[in-house]
N, C-alpha and C positions, 0 to 999 in steps of 0.2 A: 415483483417491481418492474414494471416495463422497462423498455432499455432506455439509457439516458439519452438517446437521440429524442426521446418522445418526451413532451413537456414535464417537468418535475412536478411531482406533488410537494406540499408546504413539509418541512420535517418536523417531525414531531418523536422523540425518543423514547420509549417507554421505560419502565423499570421492573426489573425482573422480580416476579414473586419470590419469597423468602423459601427455601427450602426448608422443609421439616427438618429440624437438628435436635439430636439427643442431649439431657440436659449436661452432661459431661463434657459438649463441645468446647475447645479452649483454642486460644492462640499460642501456639508453643515455640514461636520465633518469629523474627522480623528481619529479613536483610536486605540490604540495598547495593545493587553496583551501578557502574556508570561508563558508557563508552560516549563517543566522539559525537554522538546525535541524540542519544537519548539517555534516561535514566530508569533502573527497572527496580521496584519495589516488591519483594516477595513476602507475603504472609504464611507460614507454616501454619497448618491447622489439623486439629485430630481426626477430620472427618470431613464430610463432602458439607460445604457452607455456602448457603444463597447468601447474597450482600447488594446493596443498593450504593450506587456512587454518583455525586454530583460536584460540582465546585461553587466555590465562594468568593468574590473579589473583595479586595480593600481589607487587608492582605489576600494574595492567592492563596487559596488551598483546596486541597482535594479532599473529600470526605467520603469514609467507607464505613456505612451501617452494616454491623454483623447481628440479625437477631438470634436470641438464645446463645450467645457466644460470651466465654470470661475468659480473663487472662490471669496466668500466675503472677502472684506479687515479685516485683522486682526482675520482670522480664526485659532484659536487654534490647536496645533500642539503636538502632545506625546512625552514626553522626552525618552530617551535612556532607552530600556530594552531588556534582551535576545540577540537575536543576532540584533536588532536593535541600531543603535548609533546616527541616526537624522534622520528628514524628512525635504526636502526641498520642496517649490511648485515654480514655475515659467512660464510664458508664452514663448512659442516657434511660431514661423513663421508660418503661414496656420490656424491660430486659433486651436493651439494644446494647452492645459494645460499639462504641464510635473510634475510629482511628482517622486521625486529622494528620495529613502530609501537607507541611507547611513547602510551598513551591516558589520558584521565581516567578515574577510575571510573563504572562503571553505563553503558558505552557499549555496544552490539550492533552488529558489522559486519555487511556483505554485500558480497559481491564478483562480478564478472562481467566476460567477457573480450569485446573488441573487435576486430575486424578494421578494416584502413587505411578510411581516410574522410576527403576533405577534405585538411586540411594533416597530418593526424595518421598515425602508423603504427599498429603493433599494439601493444595497450594492454592491461594489467591494472589493474581500477579497484577499489578498495575505499572502501565508504562507511560512515562511522560516524556512529551516530546516537545520543541519548539515551535509553536504555532507562527503563521506567515501572515503579517499585516493582521493581525486580531488584537483589539483593546481588550485589556483586562475584564471589562464589564460583558464584553462578547463571549468570553470563554466557556459559558455555561453549557458545556454538553456532558452528557452520561451514557456512552456507548454500555449497551447490555453485555453482560457476561454470562456465558454457556457454560453450563459443567458438564463439558467433554474432555476427557483426558487424552489429549491429543498430542502435545506438545513438549518433546523433552527439554530439559534446561539446562547450559553448560553449568559446571562448577564455577559456585561462586564463593566471595570469601564469608566466613561464618558473622553471627552478631558482633558488635562491636562490644569491647572487653570495658569500654568506660562506663562510670555510673549513669547508671539510667535514670532519665527523666522520672519524676513521681506521676502517676496517674491522676490527671484533674480533669474536674468538672467545664464540660463542655457546652455552652448554650444549645438549645434544639436549633436544627437547621430551617430557616424560612424555607416555605416552597417557592421553586423559580422555574420560570418556563425556558426549555430548553429548545435550542436552535441550532444550527449549523453556522459557524462562523463565517461571515459576509464581509464585503467591501463596504464604503461608504455608501449611501443610498443614492440609487440610481448608477452605481457601478457594476453593478451583477456580481454573483457569486462565483468563486475559485472554482476550477475543474479540480476533480481530486484524482489523482494517477497515482493508483495500486501497483508499486513494483514488486515483484514476486522473486528473489534471487533462490535458484533452484536448489534440492539437497539441503544440506545443512546438517550440524550435528553428527548423529548416529550413521546418516547418510552420506558418504563422501562425493558420489555421485561417480562420473569417469575420472581416472587417473592415465595422465598420459605417460607417454614411453620413459620420459626426464622425472617422473613424480610429481606433475602437476594435479591438483585435485579440482574437479569442476565446481566444487562448491564454494573453494577459496577464488577462485576467478569470478565467478558471476557476482560474488556477493561485492567483490569489490566493481565489478562496471555498474551493479545496482545502485552503490551508493554514491557513485557519479554520474549516474542517470536521475538519482535523486536530485542531486546538485543544480543539475542541469534543469530540471522541472521546476524547480524552486528559483531559480532566476527568471523565470519567465512570468510576466504579468499576466495575472489570471488563472496561475496553476498552483497546485501545492501538490508534493508528494505524501504518499504512505508506504514506507516500507515493510512490507510482510514480515521479513528478518532483518535486523540490522549487526546481527552478531550470530556466531557459530552454533545454532540450534535447529533441533528438527522441527519443522511444521506439517501436521499431515495434509495430505492434498486437499479434501474437501475443507479443513479450518481456514486453509488458503483462502479458499473463496469466500468463507464466512467470514473473515476478517475485512476483507474488501466490502463484502455486502452491509455489514454493519457499519462501516465508515461510509454507506452510500457514496463508492466510487464510481466516477463516470469512464473509468478506464481500467482494464487490467492487463499487464503483460510482465511475462514471466521468463525469466532469462538464464538460458543454459549453455552448455557447449557440448556438441555430439561427441560420440565414437563410434567408430565402425572398425570391421575386421580388416578391412582395405586400409593399410596405413597411409594410403597416397589420397585417401578421400580427403575433402576440403570444401570450405565455402561454409557462408551464412545460408539459412534456410528459416521462414517465417510460416508459422502453422497458426490454421484457425480449426475451430471446432469441426469434427465430422458430421454430417448429417445422421449417420447411424448411431453415433454414440448420442446425439442430440436426441433421438427419437426413445435410445434405452432410458437415458436419464429423465424424461419427460413420463415414460412409464413409471419409474421410480418416485418421483415427485407425487406423481397422480395416486398411486397407492398409498403412501405415508399421509397424504394432504390432510385426514380427519385426524391423526395425532401429531401434526406438526403443524407450527404457526407460519410456513412458510409463506412469504409475501412477494407476491411480481408486481412491481411499482406501486408499493404500499397497498395493494388490492389481496386481502387472504383469499387463498384457496380453502380453506378449510370448510367453508360455509356454502360454497356452491355444488352443484349438481357436477356428475361426472363430465358430462357434454360440455358446460360453459368452463369448466376448471380445465379441461383440455384445449380449448379453442382459446382462452385466455392464452396459454401457456404455448401452444404453438404459435402464437402471434409474436408473444415475447421472444421466443427461442430464434424464430426464423428473421425477425428485425435484428437481433442481436449478432446472429452471423452473418449478415448480411453487412451490418455496420463493421465487423470485424475483417472480411473480406477486404472493404474499401479502405480499412485503416491499415491493413498490410500491406496493400498496394503502395500507400505512400511512404512506409517504413523502407520495403524494399528500394524504392527510389533512392531513398538516402543511404542507405547502408550500401549500394552499388558503388557510392563513390568513395566509399574507404576501406572494402573490402569485396573479395570475390563471392559472387552468388552462386550459390549450387543450383538453386531452383530459382527461376526468374518470374514464377508467379508463386502466390499466396496456395500453400499448400494445407490439406484437411486431414486432421488424424484425431483419435479418440483419446485425448489428452484429459483426465479428471480435471485438472485443475481450469480447464476453460470450459466447464461446463455451468457456469452459472448463465440463467436464461433471461438476465436484464443488464448485463453488463458487458460490452463489447470486449473482447479478450484475445489474446494473440500468445505464443508462445515463439520465442526467438531462440534459434539455435545460433550462437555466433561464431560460431566455426567448430573444426575437427580437433579435439584434444589428444586424438589417437593418432592424428598426424605429427610427426616431430617438427617440423618445420612451423606449422600453424600452431603448437602448443608453445612455442617461443615465442610467437607475435602473442598469441592470446595472454600470456605473462608480462607483457609490456604494458607498463603504465599507459606509454603515449599513445598504444593502439587501444587499450581501455578507454581513455578518454576520447578518441575519434568515434568509437562504436556508441559511447555513452552520448554524444551530441547528436549523430546520425538518428539514433532512437529519437531524442527529443525534437528533433527537426521533423522525424514523420510522423509522430503524435501532435505535433504544433500545426503542421501543414493539415493534418486530418482534421482537427477541428475548428481551424480557420474556414476549412470548406464547409464542414457540418457544425456549426456552433449548437449547443442545448439552448432551448430558450432560457432566457434568464440569467445566463452566465455573462461573466466580464467579455469572453470574445464575442457573443452575440451582440452585447450592448458599445461594445468598442470594436468595430469593423476596420479592420486596415485600409487606410486610404488606395485607390488604385495604383498600381505603378507603372511610371511611364514605360514607353514601349521601347525606347532606346536610351543607351548612355556611351557617349563619347569618351574614350579613356583619357584621362590627362595625364603629362608626365609625373611620374613618381606614384601612381596610384596601383594599388593590388587588389587582385580579385576578392579577399576576404573584405578591404574596405569597401568597396563594392558593395558585396551582398550585406554589409550591416546597414550600409547607409540607406538599401530599398527595403530592409528589413525581410530580404530573402535569403534562405539557406545558400550555404557555399554550392552546394551537391547539385541545387535545382537552377542555380546560374550557371555551372559547367554544362548540364545536360542542355538546356535551351541554346547552348553558343556550342555545343561538342567540342569542348574543351577538357583535356583527358587531366592536366597538370595545373599549374599556375602561371606559365607564362602567358604575360599579355604584353600589349607594345601600345604606344601612345598614339592616338589618332584611331586605333580601333575601335569599331562600332559593336557594343553589346545589347543582346535582347533580353531585355530584364521581364523576367517569368511573374505572372500574378500572384503565384501561392509558391 
């Protein structure tokens, strides 16, 4: 997939081909759990299972078809919770078992397959999250699941003990055209911002001297960042993890890729042997790691369905595939470096910056060749003072707003064609503003739709003290 800074091809989402299943394959349990921003439904299955997922509207339903699967009589089904209203199971012609999730309106599903890990066996996981500005009729999306056992799941409540609904016959689903959610005609599509809270589950990340765990701090910051992103017209967030579970590094990239994200940001908190080390750092992918990753992708292209900008590498000769991959990766790194400069400028207004330029490092999560990607070390959890600051909800909120402003600033200057940002450019700001009595710096920033950090920088203001009659320069972005 060519970087999102290039024209986006029309989105069509394919359906995973069913995996070959044994005759005895069956659903052994159905569980559901709900958090503040999503609901998860887990199908415990006896062996690896292919599935097809799609949505139906009026009423809103998520349909999961399981070829060659059966279910024991009287299987307990979970009660309503979160975005889930009811679960139904029924047989379809052609030896297909159908699971129907009745959901609340304006829900977007994603799904993936997990292999055995710890006390869990094979699983099909469906996550339900609220769509942003999407009418029910426009919700027909089917992210494709991939059978890769990479994510450990947190302990969840077992199936409901209530009397299960009886299996029922469900009418075959019509074929539907699947497309990405868009705004009203002429308004442009939303930018998708993938937000990756580092570590999680079995991996706590760095642990501070007072016991703060990196995985908890960055999850909190990521959740706040998602809310900030969702508050911006023309943007919507995709949280790689919204609870305390582990996601393998390459799976984090794959989730963003399947969602056709325009930008990937991984949030971390650093650690060092020197307990006095402090400050935030912004990283893009190193060219050496990019080269190694390109070699890996080229070596595997004949056995993979990897796409670069919607263009498959599997049917290209080695020279052409390498050229396409190099062009895409170079453009993605260049875009990442530019976006990183915007983010450093915003972070500098709310926290100390350890490195004032974008650094490059071989982080696996940054190796997507078609999505601009950054890793943000928000501070040093190994520094007792900075650990306390990073745990403070007020500081976390400031970091989230600064990251949002940096992302917005980048896309204001580099809007991808067909997006809301491209079709709704911000009017030029006036060059000067004379401060009236009673005005605050934040009010002026909001009035001209500029970030507080950029307004301070443009006027060499370190705090919030201003005076009536003072003339401010209004930045253009």
